[in-house]
N, C-alpha and C positions, 0 to 999 in steps of 0.2 A: 662326453668331451671332457678334460679335463678343466678345471676353470683355467685362465692365465692370470698370474695377476703381478707381475710386472712386465712389463715391456722397455728395452732401456735401446733409445734411440743414439745410433752414433751418427750424425752427420760429419763426411766426408767430402774435398773438392782437392783431386789432386794428392791424394795422398798411397799411391801407391807404395810408397817406402816404408809409411807405419800401420798402414791397416793389419796385413796378417798377423804381426808377429801381437799386437796390440788384440784383434778379435780373436785369437788365440787362445792369449791371457786371460782374458773379461768369463770364454766361458771355461776355461778350467777353473776360474773361481768360483762362476754359479753351478759349475757341477759337484765341487769338493765344499765348498765354506759356506754358500747359499740355502738358508730352508727354502724359498720361499719358489714355487714355479715360473719361469724366467724364459724371457726370449730375447735376441739380438737383433735391433731389424738396423741393417746399414743402409742408411740413406743419400746413395751418391747423386748430389745437386751438381750439377755442368763442367764435370771431367773433363780434361780433355787430356787425361796420359792414359795408363792401364789399370785407371783404381776399380772401374765397370766392372770387367772381364775379372779381376783380383775376388771381388768384392761374390759375382755370382759363384766362384770358386767355392769360395765361406759358404755359399750357403747350401750350395749340392753335397760339401764335406761334413759340416758340423748340422745336426739336426733342430740345436735351436738357435738357428740363424735366419734368417731371411732377407732376403734384397730388394733396394725400392730403389729406381732408379729416376730422375727428373733428370729434363732438358734443362733448365731455369737454376741458376743460383742461387745461392741462398740460403743461411743457417736458419733465419725466420718462418721459410716459406717451407723450408723444406718439414720442419716441426710441424708446425700448423696444418700440412697437408698428412701428416703418421698419424697424428695425436688424433684428431677428427675421426681417422678413422678405424682408430684399435677401439680391442675389444677388453684388453686390460683393466683390471682395476687402478692401478696405480699409471702414470706414464712419463718414466724418465729419462733424459738426456744424462749423456755425459761424454768430451771434447776424445777425440778418437789417439793423442797422444800419452791418453790416463795420465795425465800431470799428477790428479787426483789420486792419495791413496786408497785401495779398493775394498780397504776393511773399513771407509767411511761408508759403504754403498747400502749397510745394513739398516746402521741408524737412517739414512736418508729417508729410506720408504719403510721402516715397521712405522712411524707417529701417522704415517697416512692410512696404510692399511688398518691400523687400530683403529681409527675413527677420529685418535686426538687432534691433530693438524688436516689442515687443506694444501697446502703445498709447503716444499720442502728446496734447503737452497746449501751446499756448500758454502761457505764462508773462511775464504785467507785473512779476512782481518778483523776475527773476534780475538777476546784471548783467548790460548789453550792453540789455537792452529800454529803450527809449526811450517815458513813457509823461506824456500828459494826459489828469489829471481834476484836481478841487479836494479836497479835504483829507477831505470827511466818507470819501468813498467813501476813500480812498485809508487811513484811521485804519479803516475798519472792514472792508476785505480785509484788509489785513496781521494785524490785530490776530486776525481769526479765522482766517488759517494758521497763525499761532504759537500760538493754539488746539488745533489739530488735529496738530501737529508736540508738543506739550507732550501734551496730552492721550491723542492717539490712536496717536501713536508713525508719521507721515507722514514721508515720507521727499522727496516731492516742495515745490514750492516755492507753487502757486499755483491752487489748485482750482478758480475761479469766471470762470478767465479763459472764454468764450462761443467756444472755437475748439479742439479736439479730437477726433483721432482714434484708431480703434480694429481689430483686424483683427478679422475675419470669425468667423474658427475661436474666436478669445477670447470673441469676442461668445454665440458660443453657448452657450457654458461661463457666462459673469457674468451675462445678462440675467438669468436668470430667477430668478438671487441676489438681485435689488431688489425694493425694495417701494415709493423714493419717487416720487411723480406730481411732485413740481416742480423747484424752482432745487437740493434735496439731491442729488438724480441725479448730478450730474457725481460730488461727494464719495462717494458710498457707491460710485459702481464703479470707481471711485481707489483706496479702501481695501482691495475686493475684489479688485482685481489686485494691489495687494500681497500681499497674505494670499492669496496666490495663486502667487506668486513674481515675478511678470512683470515685465518689462525695461518702461518709463515712459520716452521723451525728450523732454525739455524744451526747446521754442522760445525766445529770448529775442525777443518781438515789439516793433514801434511798434503804439500803442493810444490813438487819440483818442477820449475820453469823448464818448460821446452825451447831448445834450444837456438831449433830448428823450423819453429812456428812460421808456418807463412801470413798471419794475421799483420796486416800494417796498421799498427798500434795509434798512429798520427791521423789516418783519415777514417778509422773506426771512432778513436776518440772525437774527431770531429763530426762523423754519421750521428754522434749519441746527444750531442748539446742539438743538433738540430732536431732530433728527434724528442729532448727533454722540452725543447720549442713548439713543435707543433702538439703533441702529448698534452701539456701546459696550457696551452693556450686552449684546447680544446675542452679540459676542466674547466677554466673560465669561463665561456663562454655557454656550458651548459650542452653544447653540441655529443659531448659524449656521456651517456647514461651507463651508469652502473647499476645492477638491481642488487640486492643487500640478499646476500646468499647466509650469510651466518652473524647476528648480534649486530650494532652499531657499527658504520665505516669508521676502521682505525686514523683513517685520515680525513681531509675536513668536511666530509660527508658529500654523495652523491648527487645532490636534488639539484633542481636551480635555485633556488633559494639559496642552497650556500655558492652557490656560484656564484650569481648576481653579489651576494654581502662581500663578498671576498676580491669581486672581480680589481679592483682599482689596485689591490696591493700583486696579486698575479701578475696582472699586465706589466707592472714596473720589475719583479722578479721577472719575466720571459722577455724583457728586454735588457737585462743584465746580461742572461743565457745569449740571447743575439750578437751583443756588439763583443760577448766572451769568444764566441764561438768566429765572430768575424775575423778578431787577434789572432784570434790560433791559427785562421789558417794565412794571414796575411805573411805571420812569425816561420809556418810552416815552408811558406813556395820562398821566403830568405833563402833562410836555411837550405832546404834543397837545390835553388838554382845558382844557386853560390857565393853565398853567408857567408860572412866572415867566420874562416876554419878554425877548428880548434887550439888554440897557440901550446899545447900538449895533453894529453887521454888525463894526467894525474890531473891536473888542476880543472878538466872536466868533470873526474869525479867527483873531486873536493864539491864543483858544486852542485853539483846533482847530488849527493848527500847532506849536502847545508838544507837546498830543497825542500828533501825530504823529511829535514828533519823540522822545519817552519810550516809541512803538511802536517807533519806526527802530534805538532805542538797547536797546529790549529784546530787540529779534529778534537785531543782531549779536551780542550777550551770548550769547545763545543757542545760534549758531554757534561761537562760540568756544570755548563751552563742549565742543562736539560735536566741535571739532575735536583740542582739547584732549585 
């Protein structure tokens, strides 16, 4: 049997419109431009439209495609289940809208196949990335990653880009430690990887926002804040124990001694996260349930741009402090 080098999971839920053209495009790229043996796994998680029927048809028609159905929704749940049983050397995933240019796939997985790195992520926030998206998404993305670096000590630049890969052996150790079933799964896995001392390789990507995205970015942001509080509290109490897989941990260590040493500071940080989450929830409900309407779209756009510039300046200041 030919060795399967890369298993690319495409999680989908109610994506009957994008699924077939995206998978056919990805399969064509793998046949024509990808030098490693690869498989596409469509992970239907809880779809109620024709997604599963389309996925099954694609699996019958395309030899490099298989389809897996799960009754319960959740991208994290789907990735954990499929990656846990895959025999491929490298486990990857990408969003079904193919917002990330497929030319980034080879540099994503090559460092893992060579053994140079343990986990690889696409980043829209690093120098060299070319991104097209609205100010609201840009603001939330940059703000969230600033929170991760400030309160969780993260060293990676973009936790949320739907374009990641991990070595099979590393995944076997880290996946049982994950708990999130939704969008926070990415952040949780990355934080665990840093605690384990793994080498994370970042790929600047070309990325175009999907205007038809079904992701509720406000609800997702709130869930991410709650996930940060849960994960950080587990690290602080020492209830989440992460084994060292490669050298010293990149974060503040995974043992009980390190956890107790930094407990007061971490409690303060997670309190801030909790307060921020609550404020964001209240503001969101006020907006949705009839808060003040925007006087004009132009004023809203200018406000979003001003906020984006403020976040960018804060991010640059943080990087300057880290460099000094």
